[in-house]
C-alpha positions in Angstrom: 3.7 15.7 -63.5 2.5 19.3 -62.9 -0.8 18.0 -61.3 1.2 15.7 -59.1 3.4 18.5 -57.8 0.3 20.4 -56.6 -1.0 17.4 -54.6 0.3 16.2 -51.1 -2.1 13.2 -50.9 -1.3 9.9 -52.6 -3.8 7.0 -52.9 -2.5 3.5 -52.9 -3.9 0.0 -53.2 -2.3 -3.5 -53.0 -3.5 -4.2 -56.6 -3.1 -0.6 -57.7 -1.5 0.7 -60.9 2.2 0.9 -61.5 2.0 4.5 -62.7 3.1 7.4 -60.6 -0.1 9.5 -60.4 -1.7 7.7 -57.4 -5.1 9.4 -58.1 -8.2 8.5 -55.9 -9.8 6.9 -58.9 -6.6 5.3 -60.1 -4.5 4.5 -57.0 -1.0 3.1 -57.4 0.4 0.1 -55.8 2.5 0.0 -52.6 5.8 -0.1 -54.4 5.1 2.8 -56.7 4.6 5.2 -53.9 8.0 4.8 -52.4 9.8 7.3 -54.7 7.4 10.1 -53.8 7.7 9.8 -50.0 8.8 12.9 -48.1 8.0 14.6 -44.8 4.8 16.3 -46.1 3.4 13.2 -47.8 -0.1 11.8 -46.9 -0.6 8.3 -48.0 -4.2 6.9 -48.1 -4.7 3.2 -48.4 -7.9 2.3 -50.3 -7.9 -1.4 -49.3 -10.7 -2.6 -47.1 -8.8 -5.6 -45.8 -5.3 -7.0 -45.9 -4.9 -10.6 -44.7 -2.7 -12.7 -47.0 1.0 -13.1 -46.4 2.0 -11.0 -49.5 -0.4 -8.3 -48.5 1.0 -8.2 -44.9 4.6 -8.2 -46.1 4.0 -5.2 -48.4 2.0 -3.4 -45.8 4.8 -3.8 -43.3 7.4 -2.5 -45.8 5.2 0.5 -46.6 4.6 1.4 -43.0 8.3 1.2 -42.1 9.4 3.3 -45.1 6.7 5.9 -44.5 7.7 6.1 -40.8 11.3 6.9 -41.8 10.2 10.1 -43.5 7.8 11.2 -40.8 4.9 11.1 -43.3 1.3 10.3 -42.5 -0.4 7.0 -43.4 -4.2 6.7 -43.4 -6.5 3.8 -43.8 -10.1 3.8 -44.8 -11.2 1.7 -41.8 -8.7 -0.8 -43.2 -8.7 -4.2 -41.5 -5.3 -5.8 -41.0 -6.0 -9.5 -40.4 -3.1 -11.3 -38.8 -4.4 -14.8 -39.2 -1.5 -15.6 -41.6 1.2 -13.6 -39.7 2.8 -16.6 -37.9 6.3 -16.7 -39.2 7.6 -13.3 -38.3 8.7 -12.1 -34.8 6.9 -8.8 -35.1 4.7 -7.3 -37.7 6.1 -3.7 -37.9 9.2 -2.1 -36.5 9.5 1.7 -36.3 12.9 3.1 -35.5 14.3 6.6 -35.4 11.1 8.1 -36.7 10.0 11.7 -36.1 6.4 12.8 -36.5 5.0 9.7 -38.1 1.1 9.4 -38.1 -0.9 6.1 -38.5 -4.6 6.6 -38.7 -7.7 4.5 -39.4 -6.7 0.8 -39.1 -8.1 -2.2 -37.3 -5.7 -5.1 -36.3 -7.4 -8.4 -35.6 -6.6 -12.1 -35.0 -2.9 -11.4 -34.2 -0.9 -13.7 -31.9 2.4 -12.0 -32.5 3.6 -8.5 -31.5 2.1 -5.8 -33.8 4.4 -2.8 -33.2 7.9 -2.4 -31.9 8.8 1.3 -31.6 12.3 2.4 -30.6 14.2 5.7 -30.5 11.4 7.7 -32.0 9.5 10.8 -31.0 6.1 12.5 -31.7 4.5 9.3 -33.0 0.7 9.4 -33.3 -1.6 6.4 -33.6 -5.1 7.7 -34.2 -8.4 5.8 -34.7 -6.6 2.5 -34.2 -8.5 -0.7 -33.1 -7.2 -4.0 -31.7 -9.8 -6.7 -31.8 -9.9 -10.4 -31.0 -6.1 -10.7 -30.6 -4.4 -13.3 -28.4 -0.9 -12.5 -27.1 0.6 -15.8 -26.0 4.3 -15.1 -26.4 6.7 -13.3 -24.1 6.6 -10.2 -26.3 4.0 -7.4 -26.0 1.6 -6.3 -28.8 2.9 -2.8 -28.5 6.5 -2.4 -27.2 7.7 1.2 -26.9 11.3 2.0 -25.9 13.0 5.4 -25.6 10.2 7.1 -27.5 7.2 9.4 -27.2 3.9 8.1 -28.5 0.3 9.2 -28.4 -2.7 6.9 -28.9 -5.7 8.9 -29.9 -9.1 7.2 -30.0 -7.6 3.8 -29.4 -10.1 0.9 -29.2 -9.1 -2.5 -27.7 -11.8 -5.1 -27.6 -12.0 -8.9 -26.8 -8.3 -9.2 -26.6 -6.4 -11.5 -24.2 -2.9 -12.0 -23.0 -1.1 -14.9 -21.5 2.4 -14.7 -20.0 3.0 -11.2 -21.4 1.6 -7.7 -21.4 -0.5 -6.0 -24.0 1.5 -2.8 -23.8 5.1 -2.4 -22.5 6.7 1.0 -22.1 10.4 1.4 -21.3 12.0 4.8 -20.7 9.2 6.4 -22.8 6.4 8.9 -22.6 3.0 7.5 -23.7 -0.5 8.9 -23.6 -3.9 7.3 -24.2 -6.6 9.9 -25.2 -10.2 8.9 -25.7 -9.4 5.3 -25.4 -12.0 2.5 -25.1 -11.0 -0.9 -23.7 -13.8 -3.4 -23.5 -13.8 -7.1 -22.5 -10.1 -7.7 -22.3 -8.6 -10.5 -20.2 -5.4 -12.0 -18.8 -5.5 -15.8 -18.5 -2.1 -16.2 -16.8 -1.8 -16.8 -13.0 1.4 -14.7 -12.5 1.9 -11.0 -12.0 2.4 -9.9 -15.6 0.2 -6.7 -16.0 -1.9 -5.6 -18.9 0.2 -2.4 -19.2 3.8 -2.4 -17.9 5.6 0.9 -17.4 9.3 0.9 -16.6 10.9 4.3 -15.9 8.2 5.8 -18.1 5.5 8.5 -18.1 2.0 7.1 -18.9 -1.3 9.1 -19.1 -4.8 8.0 -19.7 -7.2 10.9 -20.5 -10.9 11.0 -21.3 -11.1 7.2 -21.6 -13.4 4.3 -20.7 -12.6 0.8 -19.5 -15.3 -1.9 -19.3 -15.2 -5.5 -18.2 -11.5 -6.0 -18.2 -9.9 -8.6 -16.0 -6.4 -9.4 -14.8 -7.3 -11.5 -11.7 -3.8 -12.3 -10.6 -1.9 -9.2 -11.8 -2.4 -5.5 -11.9 -3.9 -3.7 -14.9 -1.1 -1.1 -14.8 2.3 -1.8 -13.2 4.5 1.2 -12.5 8.1 0.4 -11.8 11.4 2.1 -11.5 10.4 5.8 -11.1 7.4 5.6 -13.5 4.7 8.2 -13.4 1.0 7.3 -14.1 -1.8 9.8 -14.6 -5.5 9.0 -14.9 -7.8 12.0 -15.8 -11.5 12.1 -16.4 -11.8 8.4 -17.1 -14.2 5.7 -16.2 -13.5 2.1 -15.1 -16.6 -0.2 -14.9 -17.1 -3.8 -14.0 -13.5 -4.8 -14.0 -11.3 -7.0 -11.9 -7.6 -6.6 -11.2 -5.1 -7.3 -8.5 -4.7 -3.5 -8.4 -5.8 -1.2 -11.1 -2.5 0.6 -10.5 0.4 -1.2 -8.7 3.4 0.9 -7.7 6.4 -1.3 -7.2 10.2 -1.6 -7.7 11.5 1.9 -7.3 10.0 5.4 -6.6 6.9 5.8 -8.7 3.9 8.1 -8.7 0.2 7.8 -9.6 -2.2 10.8 -10.0 -5.9 10.1 -10.3 -8.1 13.1 -11.0 -11.8 13.3 -11.8 -12.2 9.5 -12.4 -15.1 7.1 -11.7 -14.6 3.5 -10.5 -17.8 1.5 -10.7 -18.4 -2.2 -9.8 -14.7 -2.8 -9.5 -13.6 -6.2 -8.0 -10.5 -6.5 -5.8 -8.0 -3.7 -5.2 -7.9 -0.5 -7.1 -4.6 0.9 -5.8 -1.7 -1.2 -4.5 1.4 0.7 -3.3 4.4 -1.3 -2.3 7.3 1.1 -2.8 9.0 3.4 -0.3 8.9 7.0 -1.4 6.1 6.3 -3.9 3.1 8.7 -4.0 -0.5 8.3 -5.1 -2.8 11.3 -5.3 -6.6 10.9 -5.7 -8.8 13.9 -6.2 -12.4 14.6 -7.1 -13.1 11.0 -7.9 -16.0 8.7 -7.4 -15.8 5.1 -6.0 -19.2 3.4 -6.2 -20.4 -0.2 -6.0 -16.9 -1.6 -5.7 -16.1 -4.9 -3.9 -12.8 -5.5 -2.3 -13.4 -9.2 -1.8 -10.9 -10.4 0.9 -8.6 -7.4 0.5 -8.8 -3.6 0.6 -9.8 -1.3 -2.3 -6.8 0.8 -1.6 -3.8 -1.0 -0.1 -0.7 0.8 1.1 2.1 -1.5 2.1 4.7 1.2 1.5 4.5 4.8 0.2 2.0 7.6 0.6 -1.6 7.9 -0.6 -3.5 11.2 -0.5 -7.3 11.5 -1.1 -9.0 14.8 -1.6 -12.6 15.8 -2.4 -13.6 12.3 -3.4 -16.8 10.3 -2.8 -17.0 6.6 -1.7 -20.6 5.2 -2.0 -22.0 1.6 -1.6 -18.6 -0.1 -1.5 -18.0 -3.4 0.3 -15.3 -5.9 1.0 -12.8 -6.4 3.8 -12.0 -2.6 4.1 -11.7 0.5 2.0 -8.2 1.5 3.0 -5.4 -0.6 4.5 -2.2 1.1 5.7 0.6 -1.1 7.0 4.2 -0.6 7.9 6.4 2.3 9.2 6.9 3.7 5.7 3.2 3.9 4.9 1.2 7.1 5.1 -2.4 7.9 4.2 -4.2 11.3 4.1 -7.9 11.8 3.5 -9.3 15.4 3.2 -12.7 16.8 2.4 -14.1 13.4 1.3 -17.4 11.5 2.0 -18.1 7.9 2.8 -21.8 7.1 2.3 -23.7 3.8 2.6 -20.5 1.6 2.6 -20.7 -1.9 4.1 -17.1 -3.2 4.7 -16.8 -6.5 6.4 -14.3 -5.0 8.9 -13.3 -1.4 8.5 -13.3 1.7 6.4 -9.7 2.4 7.4 -7.3 -0.1 8.9 -3.8 0.9 10.0 -1.3 -1.5 11.5 2.5 -1.9 12.2 3.4 1.7 12.8 1.7 3.2 9.8 0.5 6.8 9.7 -2.9 8.2 8.8 -4.6 11.6 8.8 -8.2 12.4 8.1 -9.7 15.9 8.1 -13.1 17.3 7.3 -14.4 14.0 6.2 -18.0 12.8 6.5 -19.3 9.3 7.3 -23.0 8.8 6.6 -25.3 5.7 6.8 -22.3 3.3 6.7 -22.3 -0.1 8.3 -19.0 -1.0 9.9 -18.4 -4.7 10.4 -16.0 -3.8 13.2 -14.9 -0.2 13.3 -14.9 2.8 11.1 -11.2 3.2 11.9 -8.9 0.5 13.4 -5.5 1.6 14.5 -2.9 -0.8 15.9 0.4 0.7 16.9 -0.1 3.6 14.4 0.0 7.4 14.5 -3.3 8.8 13.6 -5.1 12.2 13.5 -8.8 12.5 12.9 -10.0 16.1 12.9 -13.4 17.7 12.1 -15.0 14.5 10.9 -18.7 14.0 10.9 -20.5 10.7 11.7 -24.2 10.6 10.9 -26.6 7.6 11.2 -23.8 5.0 11.0 -24.0 1.5 12.4 -20.9 0.1 14.1 -18.0 1.3 16.2 -16.2 4.5 15.4 -12.6 4.0 16.4 -10.4 1.2 17.8 -6.9 2.0 19.0 -4.4 -0.4 20.3 -1.1 1.2 21.1 0.4 4.1 19.1 -0.9 7.7 19.3 -4.3 8.8 18.1 -5.7 12.4 18.0 -9.5 12.5 17.7 -10.4 16.2 17.8 -13.3 18.5 16.9 -15.4 15.6 15.6 -19.2 15.3 15.6 -21.0 11.9 16.0 -24.7 11.3 15.9 -26.4 7.9 16.1 -29.9 6.7 15.7 -31.6 5.4 18.9 -32.0 1.9 17.5 -28.2 1.6 17.0 -27.3 2.0 20.7 -25.9 -1.5 20.8 -23.3 -0.6 18.2 -22.3 2.8 19.5 -18.9 2.2 21.1 -15.7 4.0 20.7 -12.8 1.9 22.0 -9.4 3.2 23.1 -7.0 0.7 24.5 -3.4 1.7 25.5 -3.8 4.8 23.3 -3.7 8.5 23.8 -6.6 10.6 22.7 -6.8 14.4 23.4 -8.3 17.5 22.1 -6.0 19.9 20.3 -6.6 22.6 23.0 -6.5 20.2 25.9 -10.2 20.3 26.7 -12.2 17.4 28.0 -14.6 15.4 26.0 -18.3 15.5 26.8 -21.0 12.9 26.0 -24.4 14.4 25.6 -27.9 12.9 25.7 -26.8 9.6 27.3 -29.8 8.5 29.3 -29.9 6.6 32.6 -31.2 3.5 30.8 -27.9 3.1 29.1 -25.8 2.9 32.3 -26.4 -0.9 33.0 -25.4 -1.5 29.4 -22.2 0.4 30.0 -21.4 -1.5 33.2 -21.9 -4.8 31.6 -18.8 -4.2 29.4 -16.5 -3.2 32.3 -13.4 -5.4 32.3 -9.9 -5.0 33.7 -8.2 -1.8 32.5 -11.4 -0.8 30.7 -13.6 2.0 32.0 -17.1 3.0 31.1 -17.4 6.7 30.7 -20.4 8.2 32.5 -19.1 11.7 33.1 -16.5 13.9 31.3 -13.1 12.3 31.7 -9.7 14.0 31.1 -8.2 12.6 27.9 -5.2 10.9 29.5 -7.6 8.7 31.4 -9.5 7.7 28.4 -9.2 4.0 27.9 -11.9 1.4 27.4 -15.3 1.8 25.9 -17.5 4.8 25.1 -21.2 4.2 24.4 -23.1 7.1 22.9 -26.8 7.5 22.4 -27.0 10.5 20.2 -24.2 13.0 20.1 -20.5 12.9 20.8 -19.2 16.4 21.1 -16.2 18.2 22.5 -16.6 20.0 25.8 -17.8 23.5 25.9 -15.5 26.2 27.3 -15.2 26.2 31.1 -16.3 29.9 31.4 -19.6 29.2 29.6 -20.1 26.1 31.7 -19.7 28.0 35.0 -22.1 30.7 33.9 -24.7 28.1 33.0 -24.3 26.3 36.4 -24.6 29.6 38.3 -27.7 30.6 36.5 -29.3 27.2 37.2 -28.4 27.4 40.9 -30.1 30.8 41.3 -33.2 29.5 39.5 -33.4 26.6 41.9 -33.1 28.8 45.0 -35.9 31.0 43.7 -38.2 28.1 43.2 -37.5 26.7 46.7 -38.4 30.1 48.2 -41.7 30.1 46.4 -42.7 26.6 47.3 -41.4 26.2 50.9 -42.2 29.6 52.6 -45.9 29.7 53.7 -48.1 31.7 56.1 -48.6 28.8 58.4 -47.9 29.3 62.1 -44.9 27.4 63.4 -47.0 25.0 65.4 -49.0 24.0 62.3 -46.4 24.0 59.6 -44.7 20.8 60.8 -47.9 18.8 60.5 -48.5 19.9 56.9 -45.0 19.1 56.0 -45.3 15.6 57.5 -48.6 15.1 55.7 -47.3 16.1 52.3 -44.0 14.2 52.8 -45.9 11.0 53.6 -48.5 11.4 50.8 -48.1 10.1 47.2 -48.9 13.5 45.7 -46.3 14.5 43.0 -43.9 17.3 43.9 -45.7 19.6 41.5 -49.1 19.1 43.3 -47.4 19.4 46.7 -45.9 22.8 45.8 -49.3 24.0 44.6 -51.3 23.2 47.7 -48.8 24.3 50.5 -49.6 28.0 49.9 -53.4 27.3 49.6 -53.4 25.6 53.1 -51.9 28.7 54.7 -54.6 30.9 53.2 -57.5 28.7 54.5 -56.1 28.7 58.0 -55.8 32.5 57.9 -59.4 32.8 56.9 -60.6 30.6 59.8 -58.6 32.6 62.4 -60.0 35.9 61.0 -63.6 34.5 61.1 -63.2 33.5 64.8 -61.8 36.8 65.8 -64.6 38.8 64.0 -67.3 36.6 65.7 -65.8 37.2 69.1 -65.6 41.0 68.5 -69.3 41.0 67.4 -70.3 39.0 70.5 -68.6 41.4 72.9 -70.0 44.4 71.2 -73.6 43.1 71.6 -73.0 42.4 75.3 -71.8 45.9 75.9 
């Protein structure tokens, strides 16, 4: 008994001894350990697998009793095989527990709910695996209500759901840390998500998700003021009708330092007024939006900061629709994306703001930004070597200020910026100047002239700006008027000086007209003409001087 009092670890086994020592080399059975349970107890199960109905029944009783005391229960990579667990509603129920720890178990072949956790706090599941399970009832594998639970090093593999969710959280706080989910699927055709959060806080930290699919439902559904946070996690080769769907009540999603690679369909879907989604320092690469947008905002607000979008395709990257929808993009980059239609689409009185964002080597099926009856603000954006139109506006109010656009020569046919029934102006009221547009492009401009659409050949005040802009190289805002006047005055003086050098000659008045007529009628280039006008005057002077000298010599000899 004295040795037992010094120990806080107890070793048990289904076919263990009935004594009370519970030694590693002589473990006791599940029932013998019950009288020694207290808050400081650590129970280690030595069984490698539990699968028969008696084994599962005693395992359930042991877990529920240990959880009441707030003790810790460890397995030695113990497999809990649910192939015989068919006659119970749920395997394990944990209620009113505080500080319970479950570590080192693998649950496999279950078709019934595994854990039902209610009114508990500080519950820790560590090194838990769920493999080859099939949830086909209307209850979730893990149901958490009014509790706080942390899953550390959770692994979920080759598990499917049908008409239910794998995890369901209700008025709870749940966190996944270092979680791996690989090849998990939803076979149903309705909107039941993989993870359902109702009025809950749910965080995913330092985790990886690979080849998961919920084709007709979101992966995470946030409802009724739920808050979702994804941090430093990776999502690869997955397909969902929204990785995160915000619906039914004010909810929030925060995505920080995450990577989305080869994602199919939507990543974010917001359909709740007053909901907010914040994306920062994240990478979106090789994603395919199919016939919808990667990030779709029907209601609510989405903000993107310091994020990178590379090699994405589909209908569009962002879709903003409705008077209660707002999208902000700051300090982000779009590189080599190939949307069928747009990078950003805004309709039906939505709002969008984009600042200090770069578009490089993208192919826009229609436009980089399409705005129909929306309020938009694009400031300090950079467009480099893109193919496609930059901006289309139909109604609404658009600010397009301080932006830099440069195209390749071969993409002239796609270089159009369209403004129709919209207002575009610089934030300081200056004009907009098109540089490096050659004369060869003017017929191309005129070809597109239609009613109420004007080709822009010279700087036009912003209120007049409707129709089509075609740009060869650079679209820049107008320089200051003072600098422009100084440049024009300097050029005028230079032209006057050149005219004085080339037009004034030493020719007598009666000869100058003939030379001017000769050079005007000749095919000599202006540069050659300017060179030989002064030379002709010198030759004539020499001839006159020679004649005068000869005459003086002649008269001198006669005298």
